[in-house]
Each structure stands twice: as structure tokens, then as C-alpha cells.
N, C-alpha and C positions, 0 to 999 in steps of 0.2 A: 459262720458268724456274719450277721447283717450289719453293715456300717450305715450310720445315719448320713445321708447326703444333705448338703446345704439346700434349703428350700429355695425354689425359684421365686423370682419376683412376682409371678402371677399365682403363687400358692393360694389356694382358697381360704386359708386360715388368716391371711393378712387383711387387716381392716384398720390400718392406721395406728396400731398399738405403739409404734415407735414414739408417738407424741407423748405418751405417759409411762412407757416401760423401758425406754432406752437408758441403759446405764444405771438402773436402780439396783439396790441391794435386796436380795431375796433370802428367805429362810426356808429350808426344807423341814417340814413339820407335819404332824397329824392335823387333820382338818378339824376346825372348830368354827361354827357359824360366827360371822362378823358381829351380829347383834341378835337379840331375842326376837326381833320382828321377822326373821326369815330362817329357814332350816337348811338351805343349800346355797351353793355358789356354782359357777361354771368356769371352766378353763377359758382364759382370755383369748385363746387361739382356736382350739378345736370345739369348744362348747361342752365337753364332757362334764358330767355333774359330780361335784364334790358334796357329800353329805354323810350323815351317820347311818343312813339307810342301807340295807343290804344291796349289793350290786353296784353301788356308786364308789367313786374314788375316795380313799380314806387318808391319803398322804399326797403331798405335792409341794410345790414351791409357791410361797406367798410373799406379798410385800410385807414389810415390817409391821404395818398396821393391821394385817389380816384381811384387807379389803379386796385385793385382787389375787387370783389363784391361777397357777399354770401347771398343767399336767407334766409328769416326768417326760413323756414322749415329746411334747412341744418344747419343754425346757431344753432337752438334748438337741432338738432340731434348730432352735433359734438362739442358743446361749452365746455363740461367738458373735453373731451379727448384732445382738442387742447388748453385748458387753456387760452381762450380769455378773455381779459379785454375790457369792453365797456366804452368808454370815451365820453364826450360831444364834439361836433364839435368845432374846434378851431375858 
């Protein structure tokens, strides 16, 4: 079994996300586009694509408004540092 290690401070996925993601409530849910104007989103950390298209991520952690998405891997890597709370979808 592989354990997730705490990401280092120079992890390539860090781009100042703590400014808008530190301590937020997240919902684990199926992907749905934020609006009709676009058909995909990207993980706020690794950039993996969320969409309804084959081969893309279909589930992940989202802010309550569905605007920001985080892959399961990145959630597991950063959950303690970012102090996220997972809530049930409203």
C-alpha cells in the first residue's frame, strides 16, 4: 500500500491556492459543468480535466458553488494542509 506523503513546499502543483481554497467546505460529487458556456473544468492543483467526455475525471471535490474542482489525488495530498471540510451536497 502506498501512503500519500505531505507535499513539499516546492511541489509543482502549488500556485497560491491557499488564497482562495484554505479552509473551504468541499463536496465530493459527480462532475457537472459550472455553466452552459463551458464543457469542462480543471483540477485547481494538477490540472487534470473534469468533463463528461470519455477519459476525463467524472467525480471529484468541488466548492459548494461548483466553480472550483480538485481531483481525488490532490485532495488526499493537500487535505490536511488546506484544512478542508467535506460536506454533503445541498
